[in-house]
N, C-alpha and C positions, 0 to 999 in steps of 0.2 A: 560673143560680145554681150556685155551686160545691158539689159533693157532698163532704162530709168524712166520713171514717170511719177506723177503726183498722187495718183489714186492706186493704193495697193489692194490686192485681192487676197482672200483666204488661201492659205497654202494647200496645194493639192499633192497627194502622194505621187512621187516619182516625177514631179514637175519642178525642177530647180532652175532658177535663173543664174545662180552662181554656185560653185561647188563648195560644200561644207563637209567637214569630216566628223565622224564620231569614232574615235580610235582610228580605224582604217576606212570607215564608211561614212559617217554622218557627223553633224554638229555634235560635239561631245560634251558630256558632263564629266569632267576629269576627276573632280573631287567634291564631296559634300561633307562638311564638318559641322557638328553642333557648336553653338556659341551661347554664352551666358546672355540671357535677355533676347536672343534671337533663335529661331529654329535651326538655321544652317547658313553656311556660306557655300554657294554653288559655283564652282569654277568651270567655265565653258571654254572651248577651243574650236578653231575652224581654220581651214586653209585660206590664205589671202586671195582676194579677188585679183585676177590678172590684169584688169584694166588700169591704164596708166593714170587716169584722172580720178581714181578713187580717193576720197578725202577721209572716209571713216566708216564706222559701222554703228548701227543701233540695235540693241537687244530689246525685244518685246516679250512680255510675259503676262499671263493671266490665269484665272482658275477654270476657264472653259476652253476647249480646243478651238483654235482659230479666232478667239476673242481676247484681245490683249488690252488690258486697261492700265498697264504700266509700260514705260519704255525708258531706256537709259542710253544716252549717247556715250559710247565707250572710246571714241576716237579711232585713229588709224592703227589698230592693234589686232592681234589674232587670238587674244585670250582675255577673258574678263571674269570678274567675280560678282555674283549677285548675293545680296543679303535678303532673305525671304522669311516669312512667317511659316508656321507649321500647317501648311495646306498643300494640296496637289497643284502644281503649276505646269503650264504648257508654255514652251519657250521657242521663239523663232528669231530670225536675224534679217536685217536688211543692210545694204551698202548704199552710200550716197556719194555723189561726185562733188567736184569743186564748185559747181553751180547750185548745189543744194537739191538736185534731183535725186529721188530715192528709188531703189529697185523694188521688185516684188519680194514677198517673204520667201525665206529659205524653207527647207524641210523643217518640220516641227519635232522637238523632243519634249519629253515630259519628266518631271521630278516629283516624288522620289522614286517611282518605279516606272519603267517603260519596257513594253514588249517589242522586241525587234523582229522575231521570227516565230511562227508564221505571222505575216502582217497584211495579208490580203493578196489575192490573185493566184496563189499556189494551187496546184491540183495534186492530191494524194490518192493512194489506193490502199486497201486493207493490207496490213503487215508491212507497209513502208516504214522506214525509220525517219521520223520527223524531229529535227533538233529544235526544241523550244529554247529561245535565247532572250534574255532580258538584262537590264541594268537596274540597280537599286541603291538607295542610300545605305550606309553602313549600319544604320539603326535596325534595318531588317535583317535578321539572322537566319530565318527559315521561311519557306514559301509553300503555299498550296497551289497546285496547278489543276485547272479544270478546262473542259471543252464544252462548247455548245453546238448543237446541230441546227438550231432554229433562231439564229440572230440574237442569242442571249436570253431568250425567254426561259430556258431551262439549262442547268449546268450539271455536268457529270465530272466527278473527281478523277483526275489522272493519277496524282500522287500527292501525299502530304509530307511535311517535314523535309522538304528538299532544301539542300544547301548549295551554295555556289550560284552561278548565273546561267546555267544551261541544263537541259535534261533531254535525254534521248527517248522520245515517245514512240511506241509502236502503234500505228494507226489501227483502230478497231475495224472489224467487219460489221457492216451496217445493213439494215433491211432496205437497201435502195440508195440511189445517189442523193447526196446532200450538198447544196451549193451555198448555204448561209452559215458556214462553220466559223467559229471563233475560238481562240485560246485566251484564258484569263490567268494572270499571276497575282496572287495575294500575298503580301509580306506580313511577317509577324516579328515583333521585337523579342528581346531576351526573356521577358516575363510572360510571353505567349499571347500578348495583346495584338489584335489585328492592327497593322500599320497603315498601309495604303494598298491599292491594287491598280492594275492596268490590263487592258485586253487588246487583241489584234485590232489594228486600225480599220482593216477591211475584211471582207469574207474570203475564205478559202474553200475549196471543194474537196469532197471525198467521193470517189466514183467506184462503183462495183461493175459497171458496164459502160462502154463508150462507143457510140456510133461514129465510125470513121468516115464513111461516105454513103450518100451525098452529104457534104458538110461545108461546101464552099459558097460564099455569097455570090450571086449572079450566075450560078451554073444553069445551063440550058439543056433540058432533055427533050427528046422528040417522041411523039406518039408512035407506039409500035416498036420502038427500038429496045435494045437490051442494055440494061445498066447494072453493073456489079455493086450491090449493096454489101458493105463490110462493117464489122464491129469487133470489139475486143471485150472479153469477159475476164474480170479479176476475181478475187475471192468473194464468195457469196455465203450467206448464213446456212443455206442448205444446198445440196447438189442441184444443178440445173437439169430439169427433166423435159422442158419444152421451151422453144423459142418462137415468138410470134412477131411478125413484121407487119406494119401498117403504113399507110400513106394518107396525107390530107391534101386537098386542093384549095381549102378555104381558111388557111391560117390556123388550123387546129380545132375549128368548130366541130367538124366531124372527121372520124378516122375510119378508113376502109382497110379490111384485112388483105394483105398481100399473100401471106402463106404462114403455115404453122407446121413445125417439124420438131423431131426429137433428137436429131443427130447433133454432134458436137462441133459442126462446122462453124466458121466465122465469116461466111460470105454466102451470097445468094444472087443468082442472075435474075433480075426483075425485068419482066416485059412491061414497059411503060404503058399505062392506059391511054386510050384514044380520047382526045378532047377536040371539040369543035372550035373553041376559041382558046387563046393562050391563057394559062393559069399561072399567075406569078407569086402565089402564096402557098407553095407546096413544100412539104417536109416528109421525111420518113422517120418512123419510130420503131425501136426494137424493145421488146418486153421479154424478160426472163421469168419463168415460173417453175416451182418445184413440183414434186409428184402429186401433191394435194391441191395444185392449182393456185397456190399463193404466189403473189408477185414478189420476186426477189430483187428486182431492179429494172429500170427502164431509162432510155435516153433517146433523144430525137435530134434532128439536124439543128445545128446552131443558127443557121440562116436559111432564108427561103430560097428555093430554086424555082425555075420556070419550066412548065411543060408546054411545048409548042405543038400545034396540029401536025 
């Protein structure tokens, strides 16, 4: 059921009040055509809201994500055309009922380029096939694809002179886990001039090692008991020569060695240390090293567990 209210909030990824489509997925930019005296006509489309008292829709757009300084009441339709200047625009939609109450914003789309995938929350491993997908205005005829491992501070080229709207990227092998990864798509027109660009809305991760257990929030372990620590190793830059396991009882301020070994196993039976009082900020960490002692990757519990006396 649609939630109507007077104060709207910034759109959040994956948080839709009513369903909009882009092709088969989201609010869609069906067509963008150049016009004399204007940069383009942008045609949008969406699925109708199922509520019986819907009276119409408003299209909001602006030059910053989540900040819309223009709006158009398009009435009770499921397709509309915007006339915009030659800038990058972020576009969203609301529905309103017969009493004038307005819904939250829908998912957000951008023009003239929008990255759809990867767009935040994904987890990849070295040599995975990652389909990079985007939409773009017809003025952009080729694209440069890049990825960042540090939230956009530095960019590495994936491929240049890409045509179409998708590319099958083989995820690289990295010197450790990275959790602030982004993809960027830059468009170029027929003369080779840079058009516009867009990047992933949120971070995705690339993992070379994954701690599997203990990894559940609220888990309780008992002093002197045996607990099976397990982990998975993916492709690393160099062969793994040593595995080290650590635990913390103070939220990661200090780490204590559990064991160090050279075999290729993916599990270890840990004798839980004795504590006098309950410790609720405990984690386990696995570290991979090569023959020269260089760290190849590490991972720790996602959530704290508790060790009881």
